N, C-alpha and C positions, 0 to 999 in steps of 0.2 A: 504494500500500500504506500502511496505517496506520503512523504514525511509531513507535508503541509496538511494533507487530509487527516492524517493520524493526530496531528496537533489540534486540529479543529474539533475532532471527535472528543479528545480529552478535555478541551475547554467546555464543550457542551455538557459532558458528564459532570464536570466540576460545578457548572451553573445549576444543573438539575439537582445536584447533591445539596447545594445551598438552600434549596426550597423543598427538600425531601419530606419534611413533616407535613407541609401543605399538600403535596402530591399524594402522600399516603392517605391523608384525610379525605381528599377528593375521590380517590380510587375506592376506598372502602365504602364511602357513601354511595358511589355508583353501584357497587356490588349489591348493597342492601336494597337500593331502589329497583334494580333490574332483576335480581335473582331471589325469589322468595325463600329459598333454603338458607340464605345468608342473614336472615333476620333472627339472630341468636339472642340468648340471654346474655347478661353482662359478662360472665366469665368466658364464654366461648367467643364473644365479640372481641374481648381483649386479645385472645389467642389469634383471631382472624386478623386483627390489626398488626400484631407482631409478625404473623406470617407474611402479610403484604409488605411490611417494612423490610423484612429480611430479604425477600426476593428483590425488591427495588435496590437495596444496597448491593446485593450480589450482582445484579445487572450493571450497576454503575462501575463496579470493580472490573467486570468483563470489558466494558468500554474503555476504561482508563488504563487498564493494565494489560490488555490483550490476552486474557486467560484463554487457554485452549478449551474447546468444547469437551474434550475428553476429561478435563479436570473439573468440570462443573458437577456439583453434587446438590442434592436437595437440602436447603437450609434446615437446621433442626426445628425451628419454629414452624416452618411450612410442613415438615414431616409430621409433627405432632398435631397440627390442625387437620391434616388429611386423616389421621387416625381418629380424631374426634368426630370428623365428618362421617366416617364409616360407622362409628359407635352409635351415632344418632340416627342411623338408617337413611341418611341423605344420599342422593344419587351421585355417582361418580361423574355423570354427564354434567351436573350443575357445577361441580368443582372444576372440571376441565373448561367449561364455558367461561368461568371467571378468569382463568389464566389467559384465554384468548382475548377476552375483553380487556384485561389488564395490559396485555401486549399491545393492542391497538391504541389504548389510551396513552401508554408510555411513549410509543413512537410518535404519536401526534404531538405530545408535549415536548419531546426532544426536538422535533422539527421546528416547533414554534420558537424554542430557545435558539436553535441554529439560525433562524431567520433574523432574530434580534442581533446576532453577531455580525450579520450581513457580510459573509465572505463572498468572494467572486462566485459567479453562477456555477461554473464547472466544478469548483471545489465543494460548493454547497450540495450539489447533486450527488457527488461522490461520497461525501460525508453522510448524507441522509440515507443513501443506499447501504453504506457500511453499517450504520446504526441499526437499520431495519434488519439486516442480515444477521448481525450478532445477537440482537434481542430475540429474533425468531429461533436461532440456534440454541440460545439459553432456555427458552420456553420449551422447545421440543425435548431437550435433554432432561429437564426437570420433570416434565409430564411423564416421561418413561419411568422415572423413579417413583413418582407419585402413584401411578397406577399399581405398581407392585406393592407399595406401602398400604394403599387403600384396600386392595383385594385381600392381602394377608390379614389385615386387621378385621375386615368384614368376616372372613372365615373364622378367625379366633373368637370374635364377639358373638357370632351366630352359634358357635359350638357352646360357649358359656351360657348364652341365653337359652338355647335348647335344653341344656342340662338343668337349669333352674326351672324352666317351664315344664319339662318332663317330670320333675319331682313334684311340682304342684299338681299337675294333671293326675299323676298316680295317686296322690293323696285324695283328690276329689273322687276318683274312681273307687278307691279301696276303703276309705274311712266311712264306716256305716253310720256313725252317729253325727256326721257332719251335716249342719243345717244349710239351707239354701243360701242365706245371706253370707255365711262364711265361705261357702264354695265360690260364690260370685266374687267376693273380695280377693280370694286366692288367685283366681283366673283373670281378674279385672275385666269381666265380661258378664252380660246377663245370661242366666240359664233358665229364664221363665218361659221362653217360647218353645219352639220345636227344634229338634236336633237330628242330624243325619251324620253318622260317623263313617269314616273310611280308613282302612288299613292299606297302605301303599308300600310295595316292596319291589326289589329287584333281586333276581335269582343269585347273581354273583356280584361282589363289589368290583367296581371298575373305576377308572379315573373319572372324576366328575360325578360320582354317585350321589352326593348331596344335592347337586344341581338337578340331577335327573329326578330325585324324589320331590324336590320343590316344584319341578315342572309338572309332575303328576298331581300335586296339590293344586297347582294353577289350572290344570285341566278340569279338576273337580269344580273349582270356582267358576270357570267359564261355562260349565254344563249346568250350573244352578243359578248363575247370576249373583252369587254371594261370595264374599271373601272368607276363606276358611281360617279357622283357628288351627294351626298346625305345629307339630313338634317333630324334629328328627330324633328317632329313638336310637339309632346307630347307623352305620354306613350302608345298611341294606333296607332299613325300615323307617317308615314315617306314619304318624297318626294325624288325622285331620277331621275336623267337625265343621259342618255347615249349620249355622243357627239362624233362626228367623222368628219374628213374632207370629207369622203365619206359616203354614206348612210349606217348606221349600220344595220346589219341583225340580226333578232331575231329568235332563235331556240325555237319556242313556244312549241314544243313537249317536248324538254328537260326541259323547264321551268315548264310545267305542271307536269312532272314526279317528279321534285324536290319539287314542292309545295305539292304534295300528301304525301311526307314524313313529312311535317309540316302542318297538316290540319287546324291549327288555323291562318295561314297566308293567307291573300288575297291580290290580286294585280290587278290593272287596268292600262292599258297601252295606251297612246295616239298614234296618227299617227305621222309619221316622219314630221319634218318641218325644213326649212333652216333659218339660221341667228337668229337675236334677235326676230323677229316676230315668227319664228318657235319655238324658245325656249318657248315663251309664249303660242302659240297656242296648241302645243302638251300637255302642262300641262292642259290647259282648256279641251282638249279632254279626258285626263285621268280622270279629275274630273267628267266629264259627264258619262264616263263609270263606275266610282265608284258609282255615284248616281243611275245609272240603276241597278247595282249589288245589292245595298242596298234596292232597291224598291221591290225586289223579296223576298219571304219568305226563300228561300234557295240559298243565293248568291253563284255563282261559285267562285272557288279560283282564277281563271284567267279570266279576262274580257278584251278583245281587242277592242278598240274603232272602228277599221275598220270593225268589225263584227256586231257592235250594234249601229253604228252612227245614223241611222234614228230613231231607237227606243229611243235612249238617248235624241234626240232633242225634242221628244214628251212627255217625262216623267213629265215635269212641267205642262202639260195640261192633266193630267190623266183622269179627268171626261169626257172631250170632246173626248179624245182618246178612252175611253171605249165605249162611245155611238157610235162613228164612227165604231169601230170594229164590234160591234153587228149589226149595220145597214148593213154593207157590208157582213158579214158571216151569219147572221141570225141564224138558228138552227145549223149550222155547228160549232158554237162557244159553243155548249152545253158541259157541264163538265161531259162527260161519256166516256167509253172506245171506243165505236163504233165511236163517233165523233172525238175522238183523233186520231184513226187509219185513218179515212178519211182525216183529216187535214194533217197528216204526209204524206199520199200518194199524195195528191194534191201538197203539197210543193215539194216533190221529183220530181213529174212530171213536175212542172213548172221550177225547177232548171235544169232539164234535157232537157229543151227547147222543151217540148212536146213529147219526145221520150219514148214510153212505154217500150222499151227494156232497155234503160239506167236507167229509174226509177225503173224497176224491179230488175236490178242489184244492185242499191243502197239500195233497201229495202230487198234484198235477198228473193224475192217471184217470182212467175211465172208472165209472162207478162199478161196473161189473168186475173190474180187477180188484177193487176193494172188497167186494162181496166174496170173491173167490179166496182171497187171502184171509179174510175173517173166518170163513169155514175151515180153512186149512189150520189156522192158529187154534181154533177150538178143538180140532182133532188132536193136535199136539198136546194141548192142555188137558184133554179128556173131559172137558165140560164146556158149557156155553159161557160167553162173557157176562151174561146176566148173573151167573153164580160167582160169588167171590169177586165181584167187580172192584171193590175198593182195594182189596189186597193185590189184585192183578195190576191195577193202576199204579199203586205205590211201588210195587216191585219193578215195573217197567221204568218208572221215574228214577229209581235207584240205578238201574242198568245204564240209563242215559247219562246221569250226572256223575256217577263214579267210574263207569267204564267196566267192561267185562274182565279186563285184566286185574281189577281190584276185587272182583266178585267171583 
């Protein structure tokens, strides 16, 4: 760089330094006015001012001393402010936006000071270009470090918060004599409305497991239109509740579609329940639905308790359940294609309340085909479907939901 240009840049840096307190005040005021996340309490505001001042001082050192980009580090006050920003759950985007706004404001201020010095035009342009380039290099370098600091603190803080929240939720779930008011105080949320619990899990821990589990909770929120109360239990499991004064509605089709985009995420959802008792019961329902999903060799991504309630209640007595199913269905429980087709037809027929037409429509076959298969199934069973209808229907449901490999 030309010596005269270098001297001009140093003069500008010195002039800016003389008015550093005013510039710091103007810049922090701008942050507060433009970015809502910067409207802190007094303690954090002082840290924000210190962070701004330390960055401005470091930039001036870069301009005056020609410090290499590779020697630029995040000032301690700025690093601590980034950690506090993460602890308060404020967005990284807001923090980075402040740095870019600050960069623009500083460069504009430096150019105004340069204009007051009134150097020759060519030298002024070269100096302005050099100032802008150095300030941009500083901001880029510091932002790289800030991102690492923010994300590390966010992970650490989330882990600590989840640990505390997990202990509080377990206390609410397990303490029998806990009253409603105390439970609400512990969770800092109302428990007087309706609740729907979900257990979210991934089969194996992978890089980014926590983010995947949070994504699963986000899918639940999107499918209900409500923000979930969630806690990371460990690196493979997450609990979440949707709560509302009215009964929250679940768009299961939307949820299944979203889950298919993330095939490693699984979810089990309990029935709706009111009040503190409902908060606990829906969670127990979700746990039973998860146990059922895990009992199959190929668990579904989404298991709704209201579809598998009966089967989930029998999963803990699997040997007795297996013996009962084979006793009820006999050869109809055989693991072959013909028996599977007959079971599917009988189940459709019973679901259609004995209507051959409706069953045929559900199976996309002719009514006569359904009639033939029903007669064949009755031959295998040794009795008509009118006899032992409930037992037959339950046994078929168990075959469908558990799979013959478990029965």
